[in-house]
C-alpha positions, 0 to 999 in steps of 0.5 A: 319701591319706597312706598312698598311695605315689603321694602319698608319692612325689610329695611326696618322703616315702619311699614303700614302693614305686615306684608303677607302672601298665600301660595296654593299648590295645583293639587289643592286647586284640583281638589277643591276647585270652585269652593276654593275659588269662591273662598279666594274671591271673598278675600280681596285684601289677599288676592286682589280683584280675584274673580271666581270662575276664571281659573283652569283648576286642572292647569299643571305644569313642569315637574308638578305633572305626574310622570318622569322628567329630566332637567337640564343637568340630566337629573331624573325627576319622578312624580307620583301625585299630579299637582305636587312637586316631583323628587329626584330619583336619578342622579347623573353623576353617581361616581366620583370618576363621573364628576370629572366628566360632568359638563354643565348645561348650555346657558339659559337653564336659569336658577331654579329652586335648588340651584346650588346646594340641592343641585349637588345632591341631585347630581351625586345622590345624597349618600354619595354627597355626604361621603364626599363631604365626610372625606372632603374629596378632591371631586367635591371641590371640582363639582362645586366649581362647576355648579357655582360657575354655571350659577354665577353666569346664569345670575349675570344673565338674569340680572341684565335688564332686570326690572324689579328691585328684588330677585327671588332665589330658593335652595333648601339648606337644612333638614328637619332638625339640623344642617346636613353638613356641619356649619364649619363645612358649610362656611368653608364650601358653600358660603363662598359660592353664595357670596359669588352668586349674590354679589352680582345682583347686589352690585346692581342695587337689587335686594336678594330674597332667599327661600330655604327650607329646613333647619338653618339657624346656625347659618342665617348670619352667614346668609346675611353676610353673603347678601341675603336681605330677606330670608324665608325659613320654615317655622317648625324646623327652626322655632320661633324663639330661635328665629327671634334670637338669630334674626330679630332686628338683623334681617327681615324674615318672610316666615313660612307658617307651619305647613306641617300644622295646617292639615291637622289642626283647628281654625283656632290653632291657626289663629293662635299660631299666626298671632304668636308668630307676629308677637314673637317676630313682629315689630312696628319697625318691620322685619317680618313678612308672613307666608302660607302655603296650602296643599291638598291636605289642608281642609277648606275650613283651615284655608279660610282660617289662614286667610282670616288670620293673615288679614287680621294680624297684618294690621297688628302694628297699624 
C-alpha cells in the first residue's frame, strides 16, 4: 500500500505518476471485438499483460443482459440494450402505506451501485420520493431507517476479513446540474446514513472510495466528513473549476472524464480535455486520479486517443 501511487496520491505524498484507469462496457466489446482487443494489447501501461484473443466478446452478466430482472429488494429492472445497464421500471413500494410493510432482503445482497440514495428512489419511484421529501413525511424516516440499517449490517459483513486496503462503493447523488433535493435536506436525512455506513470500514483502517454521478459540488465536503477518501465525480456535471474550488488539496478526486464528450469529439479534443483536467486538478503532491469509461458509441479512433492521453498525462508531474 505505501508504495501504491493510488495511496500516495490520495494522501498527498507525491506519487510517481497520476493513477489512471479505463472501463470498457460489455456493449463496446460486443461492437468492436478483435479491433478493440488488439488496441488494448498495444497499451500495456494501461492494460498490463493483455493478450488479444483471450476474451469472450459476447460475455455479459447481471442487469447488463437484455430483458427483465428483479433484484433482492423486489425492484424491477428492464434492459433494452444488451451490454448496457438496465433501468428500474418497477417500484415495490409505490404508496406510503406500503412503506410500513417493507421488509429488507435477507443478509447477503451486498452493497451494489445505488445502495442508499438510489435505493430509495428504486423502491418508491422518483416522483413519489420527491413528494416524500417535499412533505417530509413520517414514512420517509421509516424508509431511510430500513435501508440504512440493512446497509450498515451489509457493510459490517463485507468488512469482516476484508483483505484490500480500500473499499469501493457507488451511489449517484446528483442530477445533471443540481442535487435532486436541497443540500439542507441531504445533510439532514442522507449524511447521517453515510456516516453510519462508512464508520465501519474507517474503524478498521480502510480507505473509502465513492463513485457518484451527477452534480454533487455542494455536498462533497459532507462526503469527506462522512469518511470518503476518494470521490469519483463526473467532470461535465460539476465542472473543472468547481471541482478545483471544492476539492483541490482537500480530497482526492478520481475524475470521471467526459463520457458525454467522447462519442462526438475529435482525438485532439480528447487530448485537450485530459490535459486541461490535469492542469486544473493535478499537483505534484497528488490528489488526482483519472478514469475513462468507454461505451459502444465511442469511435475506435477516440478510444485510442483516450488511451494515449492517459498514458501521456499520467507522467505530467514525473
